[in-house]
GUTORZA-764745 format. One record per residue: residue number from 1; x, y, z of N, C-alpha, C in turn. Coordinates in Angstrom, 2 decimals, always signed. Example, Ala and Ser with C-alpha at 12.3 -4.5 7.8 and 13.67 -1.06 7.14 Angstrom:
REM residues 2
NUVO   seq      n_xx      n_yy      n_zz     ca_xx     ca_yy     ca_zz      c_xx      c_yy      c_zz
NUVO     1    +13.19     -5.69     +7.80    +12.30     -4.50     +7.80    +13.20     -3.30     +7.80
NUVO     2    +12.85     -2.25     +7.08    +13.67     -1.06     +7.14    +12.90     +0.03     +7.87
This chain:
REM residues 174
NUVO   seq      n_xx      n_yy      n_zz     ca_xx     ca_yy     ca_zz      c_xx      c_yy      c_zz
NUVO     1     +5.43     +4.68    -13.66     +4.07     +5.40    -13.27     +4.50     +6.55    -12.46
NUVO     2     +5.21     +6.56    -11.84     +5.59     +7.47    -10.88     +6.65     +7.61    -10.71
NUVO     3     +7.39     +8.63    -10.84     +9.13     +8.47    -10.60     +9.44     +9.66     -9.95
NUVO     4    +10.12    +10.23     -8.57    +10.58    +11.06     -8.61    +11.64    +10.78     -7.66
NUVO     5    +13.08    +11.62     -8.11    +14.22    +11.57     -7.98    +14.57     +9.89     -7.93
NUVO     6    +15.23     +8.83     -7.29    +15.72     +8.12     -6.86    +14.37     +6.84     -7.12
NUVO     7    +13.52     +7.23     -6.68    +12.30     +6.23     -6.11    +11.44     +6.12     -7.49
NUVO     8    +11.00     +5.16     -7.79    +10.38     +4.85     -9.03     +9.24     +3.68     -8.67
NUVO     9     +7.74     +4.35     -8.47     +6.67     +3.04     -8.67     +6.16     +2.64    -10.05
NUVO    10     +6.41     +1.37    -10.33     +5.84     +0.78    -11.27     +5.09     -0.07    -11.70
NUVO    11     +4.12     -0.41    -12.56     +3.20     -1.49    -12.16     +4.11     -2.94    -12.26
NUVO    12     +3.55     -3.84    -11.46     +3.91     -5.04    -11.13     +4.02     -6.11    -12.69
NUVO    13     +4.82     -6.84    -12.77     +4.68     -7.66    -14.13     +4.85     -8.92    -13.93
NUVO    14     +4.75     -9.81    -14.85     +5.40    -11.26    -14.40     +6.35    -11.84    -14.00
NUVO    15     +7.32    -10.86    -14.46     +8.56    -10.91    -14.04     +9.20    -10.96    -12.66
NUVO    16     +8.02    -10.21    -12.35     +8.40     -9.47    -10.46     +7.94    -11.14     -9.44
NUVO    17     +7.27    -12.65    -10.09     +6.68    -13.43     -9.54     +7.74    -13.33     -8.21
NUVO    18     +8.93    -14.55     -8.93    +10.22    -14.66     -7.96    +10.39    -13.64     -6.67
NUVO    19    +10.54    -12.74     -7.37    +10.53    -11.49     -6.58     +9.74    -11.54     -5.06
NUVO    20     +8.10    -11.74     -5.62     +7.36    -11.25     -4.48     +7.58    -12.71     -3.62
NUVO    21     +7.27    -13.81     -4.50     +7.53    -15.41     -3.43     +9.07    -14.88     -2.24
NUVO    22    +10.16    -14.24     -3.23    +10.78    -14.22     -1.50    +10.86    -13.07     -0.67
NUVO    23    +10.56    -12.09     -1.30     +9.14    -11.40     +0.05     +8.66    -11.80     +1.16
NUVO    24     +8.18    -12.58     +0.20     +6.57    -12.52     +1.04     +7.19    -14.38     +1.58
NUVO    25     +8.65    -14.58     +1.66     +8.44    -15.66     +2.95     +9.60    -15.53     +3.75
NUVO    26     +9.82    -14.15     +3.53    +10.72    -13.05     +4.58     +9.71    -12.76     +5.75
NUVO    27    +10.71    -13.75     +7.23     +9.57    -13.65     +8.18     +9.64    -12.35     +8.91
NUVO    28    +10.70    -11.22     +8.44    +10.30     -9.65     +8.99     +9.28     -9.37     +8.24
NUVO    29     +9.24     -9.37     +6.74     +8.51     -8.97     +6.31     +6.75     -9.36     +6.72
NUVO    30     +6.73    -10.41     +6.98     +5.57    -11.74     +6.85     +4.82    -11.15     +8.64
NUVO    31     +5.89    -10.58     +9.68     +5.69     -9.98    +10.81     +4.17     -9.13    +11.03
NUVO    32     +4.31     -8.61     +9.95     +3.47     -6.78     +9.63     +2.80     -7.23     +8.42
NUVO    33     +2.90     -8.06     +7.42     +2.05     -7.92     +6.15     +1.28     -8.64     +6.17
NUVO    34     +0.03     -8.87     +6.11     -1.09     -9.85     +6.12     -0.78    -10.71     +4.96
NUVO    35     -0.01    -11.95     +5.52     +0.20    -13.08     +4.09     +0.80    -14.01     +4.56
NUVO    36     +0.25    -15.18     +4.45     +1.20    -16.31     +5.06     +2.79    -16.93     +4.42
NUVO    37     +3.55    -17.30     +4.79     +4.36    -17.83     +3.81     +4.28    -18.20     +2.50
NUVO    38     +4.64    -18.19     +0.68     +4.02    -17.69     -0.17     +4.98    -18.89     -0.93
NUVO    39     +4.01    -20.27     -2.12     +4.98    -20.47     -2.81     +4.72    -19.79     -3.69
NUVO    40     +5.71    -19.74     -5.01     +5.31    -19.41     -6.69     +3.83    -19.61     -6.88
NUVO    41     +2.54    -21.09     -6.72     +1.87    -21.16     -7.60     +1.17    -20.05     -6.77
NUVO    42     +1.34    -19.89     -5.11     +0.08    -19.31     -4.53     +0.43    -17.59     -5.16
NUVO    43     +1.75    -17.41     -5.46     +1.85    -15.89     -5.40     +1.24    -15.27     -7.30
NUVO    44     +1.48    -16.43     -7.74     +0.46    -16.62     -9.05     -0.84    -16.52     -9.09
NUVO    45     -1.29    -17.45     -8.12     -2.96    -16.90     -8.27     -2.90    -15.87     -7.40
NUVO    46     -2.63    -15.12     -6.78     -3.10    -14.29     -6.00     -2.51    -13.20     -6.92
NUVO    47     -1.68    -13.13     -7.34     -1.36    -11.60     -8.16     -1.05    -11.69     -9.43
NUVO    48     -1.44    -12.73    -10.54     -1.58    -12.95    -11.91     -2.85    -11.99    -12.45
NUVO    49     -4.23    -12.64    -11.62     -4.74    -11.75    -11.76     -4.93    -10.16    -11.66
NUVO    50     -4.40     -9.90    -11.03     -3.85     -8.40    -10.70     -3.09     -7.37    -11.79
NUVO    51     -2.29     -8.65    -11.71     -1.01     -8.51    -13.04     -1.53     -7.61    -14.25
NUVO    52     -2.55     -8.68    -14.68     -3.27     -9.05    -15.80     -4.37     -8.01    -15.63
NUVO    53     -4.82     -7.21    -14.98     -5.89     -6.22    -14.86     -7.11     -6.92    -14.58
NUVO    54     -7.17     -8.19    -14.08     -8.39     -8.90    -13.87     -8.75     -8.91    -12.86
NUVO    55     -8.67     -7.87    -11.73     -8.92     -7.43    -10.41     -9.00     -6.49    -10.13
NUVO    56     -9.69     -5.91     -9.46     -9.74     -4.20     -9.14     -8.31     -3.63     -8.30
NUVO    57     -7.71     -4.81     -7.56     -6.14     -4.54     -6.80     -5.53     -4.16     -8.15
NUVO    58     -4.63     -3.06     -8.33     -3.65     -2.43     -9.15     -2.28     -2.81     -8.31
NUVO    59     -1.64     -3.54     -9.10     -0.23     -3.90     -8.03     +1.02     -3.43     -8.72
NUVO    60     +1.88     -3.06     -7.63     +2.81     -1.96     -8.10     +4.54     -2.11     -7.34
NUVO    61     +5.30     -2.31     -8.06     +6.81     -2.38     -7.22     +7.06     -1.09     -7.31
NUVO    62     +7.77     -1.42     -5.93     +8.90     +0.09     -5.73    +10.26     -0.30     -5.85
NUVO    63    +11.05     +0.53     -7.14    +12.33     +1.05     -6.90    +12.70     +1.85     -5.86
NUVO    64    +14.59     +1.38     -5.82    +15.13     +2.66     -5.43    +16.21     +2.05     -6.12
NUVO    65    +16.63     +3.80     -6.46    +17.66     +3.86     -7.39    +18.36     +2.22     -8.16
NUVO    66    +16.92     +2.20     -9.01    +16.83     +1.59    -10.10    +16.53     +0.23     -9.40
NUVO    67    +16.57     -0.61     -8.40    +16.66     -1.97     -7.55    +15.00     -2.21     -7.11
NUVO    68    +14.33     -3.04     -7.45    +13.40     -3.52     -6.56    +13.51     -3.18     -5.08
NUVO    69    +13.11     -2.56     -4.54    +12.83     -3.07     -2.94    +11.26     -3.23     -2.28
NUVO    70    +10.00     -3.47     -2.67     +9.36     -3.13     -1.97     +7.90     -2.79     -3.04
NUVO    71     +6.96     -3.63     -2.80     +5.40     -3.23     -3.20     +4.30     -2.54     -2.39
NUVO    72     +3.59     -1.77     -3.58     +2.20     -0.87     -2.97     +1.64     -1.44     -4.33
NUVO    73     +0.13     -1.22     -3.21     -1.11     -1.91     -4.21     -2.07     -0.58     -4.10
NUVO    74     -2.53     -0.22     -5.01     -4.22     +1.04     -4.79     -5.83     -0.20     -5.15
NUVO    75     -6.42     +0.80     -4.81     -7.74     +0.00     -5.41     -9.14     +0.72     -4.95
NUVO    76    -10.07     +1.14     -5.32    -11.28     +1.93     -4.76    -11.57     +0.78     -3.84
NUVO    77    -11.98     +1.18     -2.69    -12.61     +0.35     -2.27    -13.92     -0.46     -2.03
NUVO    78    -13.67     -1.73     -1.91    -15.47     -1.87     -2.33    -16.55     -1.61     -1.61
NUVO    79    -17.61     -1.99     -1.80    -18.87     -1.49     -0.60    -18.52     -2.86     +0.59
NUVO    80    -18.55     -3.92     -0.02    -18.65     -5.00     +1.43    -17.15     -4.63     +2.53
NUVO    81    -16.04     -3.82     +2.12    -14.83     -3.39     +2.61    -15.45     -2.06     +3.74
NUVO    82    -16.21     -1.09     +3.10    -16.35     -0.10     +3.55    -17.60     -0.23     +4.36
NUVO    83    -18.64     -1.20     +4.56    -19.72     -1.81     +5.90    -18.64     -2.24     +7.01
NUVO    84    -17.81     -2.97     +6.19    -16.98     -3.72     +7.30    -16.03     -2.56     +8.29
NUVO    85    -15.92     -1.69     +7.58    -14.83     -0.30     +8.33    -15.89     +0.74     +8.44
NUVO    86    -17.20     +0.70     +8.74    -18.43     +1.54     +9.37    -18.22     +2.61     +8.30
NUVO    87    -17.77     +3.07     +7.20    -17.88     +3.64     +6.47    -18.76     +4.13     +5.23
NUVO    88    -19.98     +4.78     +5.10    -21.08     +4.90     +4.45    -20.50     +5.87     +3.24
NUVO    89    -19.45     +6.25     +2.56    -18.94     +6.63     +1.74    -18.90     +5.67     +0.89
NUVO    90    -18.72     +6.08     -0.82    -18.43     +4.82     -1.59    -16.89     +5.55     -2.79
NUVO    91    -16.52     +6.67     -1.52    -15.37     +7.58     -2.90    -13.70     +6.79     -2.45
NUVO    92    -13.57     +6.17     -1.38    -12.29     +6.09     -0.61    -11.82     +4.59     -1.37
NUVO    93    -10.42     +5.21     -1.37     -9.25     +4.10     -2.01     -8.60     +3.44     -1.12
NUVO    94     -7.85     +2.82     -1.23     -7.30     +1.55     +0.05     -5.86     +1.34     -0.84
NUVO    95     -4.96     +1.54     -0.05     -3.37     +0.96     +0.00     -2.82     +0.07     +0.94
NUVO    96     -2.12     -0.46     +0.41     -1.48     -1.88     +1.35     +0.05     -1.94     +0.76
NUVO    97     +1.24     -1.60     +1.30     +2.66     -1.36     +1.27     +3.39     -2.66     +1.61
NUVO    98     +4.46     -2.72     +1.43     +5.84     -3.09     +2.23     +6.77     -2.77     +1.70
NUVO    99     +8.29     -2.38     +2.22     +9.47     -2.42     +1.92    +10.21     -3.98     +1.70
NUVO   100    +10.33     -4.60     +1.07    +10.91     -6.25     +0.93    +12.24     -6.28     +1.56
NUVO   101    +13.08     -5.30     +0.54    +14.60     -4.91     +1.27    +14.47     -4.96     +2.43
NUVO   102    +14.48     -5.55     +3.45    +14.73     -4.96     +4.94    +15.89     -3.92     +5.91
NUVO   103    +16.86     -4.14     +5.11    +18.27     -3.73     +4.90    +17.40     -1.49     +4.95
NUVO   104    +16.54     -1.79     +4.20    +16.31     -0.15     +3.79    +14.65     +0.53     +5.13
NUVO   105    +14.97     -0.74     +5.84    +13.49     +0.00     +6.83    +14.51     +1.26     +7.53
NUVO   106    +13.48     +1.81     +7.96    +13.84     +2.86     +9.05    +14.51     +3.73     +8.05
NUVO   107    +14.67     +4.00     +6.98    +15.64     +5.16     +6.46    +14.95     +6.80     +5.43
NUVO   108    +13.16     +6.72     +6.10    +12.04     +7.01     +5.15    +11.33     +7.46     +3.87
NUVO   109    +12.34     +5.71     +3.26    +11.88     +5.73     +2.02    +10.06     +4.83     +1.85
NUVO   110     +9.53     +4.06     +2.50     +8.03     +4.34     +2.94     +7.31     +5.07     +3.34
NUVO   111     +7.75     +6.45     +3.74     +6.96     +7.09     +4.39     +6.73     +7.85     +2.35
NUVO   112     +7.89     +8.32     +1.74     +8.03     +8.50     +0.21     +6.99     +7.93     -0.05
NUVO   113     +7.23     +6.60     -0.34     +6.71     +5.90     -1.25     +4.74     +6.30     -0.85
NUVO   114     +4.49     +5.83     +0.14     +3.09     +6.23     +0.36     +2.89     +8.04     -0.32
NUVO   115     +3.78     +8.70     -0.03     +3.23    +10.37     -0.30     +3.10    +10.66     -1.82
NUVO   116     +4.34     +9.87     -2.60     +4.12     +9.80     -3.37     +2.91     +8.83     -4.46
NUVO   117     +2.25     +7.95     -3.31     +1.26     +7.12     -4.08     -0.01     +7.56     -3.48
NUVO   118     +0.01     +8.81     -2.65     -1.27     +9.54     -2.12     -1.57    +10.71     -3.69
NUVO   119     -0.29    +11.51     -4.06     -0.51    +12.73     -4.70     -0.86    +12.11     -5.71
NUVO   120     -0.50    +10.23     -6.39     -0.69     +9.82     -7.85     -2.32     +9.64     -7.26
NUVO   121     -3.11     +9.11     -6.28     -4.17     +8.80     -6.21     -5.30    +10.21     -6.42
NUVO   122     -4.64    +11.22     -5.66     -5.34    +12.49     -5.58     -5.17    +13.12     -7.44
NUVO   123     -4.65    +13.08     -7.53     -4.75    +13.31     -9.04     -5.80    +12.37     -9.87
NUVO   124     -6.20    +11.19     -9.43     -7.03    +10.83    -10.31     -8.04    +10.73     -9.38
NUVO   125     -8.58    +11.31     -8.43     -9.68    +12.41     -7.56    -10.10    +11.18     -6.52
NUVO   126     -8.92    +11.08     -5.69     -8.94    +10.22     -4.70     -9.45    +11.77     -3.75
NUVO   127    -10.58    +11.13     -2.58    -10.77    +12.57     -1.80     -9.93    +11.27     -0.36
NUVO   128    -10.10    +10.49     +0.09     -9.60     +9.83     +0.97     -9.21     +8.32     +0.80
NUVO   129     -8.28     +7.98     +1.22     -7.64     +6.97     +1.28     -7.25     +5.94     +2.91
NUVO   130     -7.62     +4.61     +2.96     -7.83     +4.23     +3.90     -6.69     +2.85     +3.90
NUVO   131     -6.12     +2.35     +4.80     -5.56     +1.20     +5.26     -5.62     +0.77     +6.71
NUVO   132     -5.38     -1.08     +6.25     -4.98     -0.89     +7.56     -3.58     -1.55     +8.51
NUVO   133     -3.52     -1.07     +9.46     -2.01     -1.51     +9.93     -2.00     -2.46    +11.51
NUVO   134     -1.30     -3.37    +11.73     -1.47     -3.46    +12.86     -0.55     -2.85    +14.22
NUVO   135     -1.15     -3.16    +15.07     -1.19     -2.06    +16.10     +0.45     -2.43    +16.45
NUVO   136     +0.94     -3.34    +16.54     +2.05     -3.51    +16.74     +3.51     -3.25    +16.00
NUVO   137     +3.07     -3.04    +14.26     +3.63     -2.04    +13.69     +3.92     -0.60    +13.54
NUVO   138     +5.19     -0.29    +14.97     +4.99     +0.99    +15.25     +6.17     +2.19    +14.16
NUVO   139     +6.88     +1.69    +13.38     +7.44     +1.83    +12.32     +6.51     +2.35    +10.92
NUVO   140     +5.60     +1.59    +10.95     +4.14     +1.72    +10.31     +3.90     +2.75    +10.14
NUVO   141     +3.19     +2.65    +11.87     +2.27     +3.94    +11.77     +2.82     +5.20    +11.98
NUVO   142     +4.10     +4.84    +12.68     +4.85     +6.78    +12.68     +4.66     +6.94    +11.40
NUVO   143     +4.95     +6.15     +9.97     +5.21     +6.66     +8.51     +3.69     +7.30     +7.85
NUVO   144     +2.73     +6.60     +8.79     +1.18     +7.19     +8.36     +1.29     +8.05     +9.06
NUVO   145     +1.78     +8.70    +10.17     +1.17     +9.67    +10.61     +2.04    +10.78    +10.09
NUVO   146     +3.21    +10.61     +9.16     +3.87    +11.45     +9.13     +2.99    +12.19     +7.30
NUVO   147     +2.24    +10.43     +7.09     +1.90    +11.33     +5.67     +0.54    +11.77     +6.16
NUVO   148     -0.21    +11.97     +7.25     -1.19    +12.56     +7.60     -1.87    +11.76     +7.77
NUVO   149     -2.41    +10.22     +8.24     -3.41     +9.52     +8.24     -3.62     +9.29     +9.77
NUVO   150     -4.64     +9.32    +10.16     -4.90     +9.22    +10.82     -6.07     +7.65    +11.52
NUVO   151     -6.10     +7.39    +13.12     -6.54     +6.35    +13.39     -8.13     +6.75    +13.72
NUVO   152     -8.88     +5.89    +12.80    -10.69     +5.74    +13.43    -11.24     +4.90    +13.58
NUVO   153    -10.12     +3.94    +14.02    -11.09     +2.97    +14.18     -9.94     +1.08    +14.76
NUVO   154    -10.28     +0.92    +15.86    -10.17     -0.77    +16.04    -10.42     -1.30    +15.32
NUVO   155     -9.96     -2.51    +14.24    -10.67     -3.11    +13.92    -11.08     -4.85    +14.50
NUVO   156     -9.97     -4.81    +14.80     -9.65     -6.08    +15.86     -9.09     -5.90    +17.29
NUVO   157     -8.46     -7.03    +17.67     -7.31     -6.65    +18.81     -6.15     -6.42    +17.97
NUVO   158     -6.20     -6.89    +16.78     -4.67     -6.48    +16.54     -4.32     -5.58    +15.30
NUVO   159     -5.30     -4.82    +14.88     -5.05     -4.21    +13.63     -6.14     -3.03    +14.33
NUVO   160     -5.44     -2.14    +13.73     -6.39     -0.51    +13.60     -6.73     +0.00    +11.97
NUVO   161     -7.64     +0.60    +11.89     -7.73     +1.53    +10.74     -7.30     +2.45    +10.36
NUVO   162     -6.81     +3.23     +9.78     -6.39     +4.54     +9.70     -6.81     +4.98     +8.17
NUVO   163     -7.08     +6.77     +8.15     -7.63     +7.45     +6.77     -6.70     +8.21     +6.54
NUVO   164     -6.59     +8.67     +5.66     -6.23     +9.52     +4.89     -7.43    +10.46     +4.07
NUVO   165     -7.35    +11.84     +4.86     -8.19    +12.81     +4.20     -7.53    +13.89     +3.31
NUVO   166     -7.92    +13.67     +1.75     -7.25    +15.32     +1.04     -7.26    +16.47     +1.68
NUVO   167     -5.84    +16.95     +1.67     -5.85    +18.77     +2.66     -6.70    +19.43     +1.49
NUVO   168     -7.61    +20.21     +2.04     -8.73    +20.85     +1.10     -8.05    +21.82     +0.02
NUVO   169     -6.95    +22.79     +0.31     -6.60    +23.62     -0.57     -5.65    +22.89     -2.01
NUVO   170     -5.97    +21.41     -1.82     -5.53    +20.55     -2.99     -6.82    +20.38     -3.59
NUVO   171     -8.02    +20.94     -3.46     -8.98    +20.78     -3.95     -9.14    +22.25     -5.17
NUVO   172     -8.72    +22.49     -4.63     -8.61    +24.21     -5.59     -8.57    +24.44     -6.62
NUVO   173     -8.85    +24.49     -7.74     -8.16    +24.16     -9.07     -8.11    +26.13     -9.19
NUVO   174     -6.88    +26.63     -9.96     -6.81    +27.64    -10.04     -7.60    +27.79    -11.41
């Protein structure tokens, strides 16, 4: 789907279920990712329809040097979420992600995978992308700021809403 140097973002498939179970039971990952510890059945129930294309969220696996290291998903933000966020436009995409291999945290890989996904979405017509981040997740917030996300609101006492807007010059066609 998206390949740049040793970083590859590909669609999630059924062979990735056990890997997601592993990552979604890692306390370090779960500290920042909005998910309870997961059984295989819970992962299948949530991610199965996404894998099969029966859900609006598109699930992807991130590989580094041909090894799966994380997860990223994208989606067109539903109207109900736009209202919850206080946004009145309907052309927003959303992303959520984590690096499941915690040995790779702090190495710039998360920033690169987000930049790759933003470029992918931009090429498919996205002009704005939103994400939710826990206020205590300083590493992620730093990464998002490097990708030009800006905080637009407090969602609650734990989370902020951040928005990325496409650069104006990216909309100019030759």
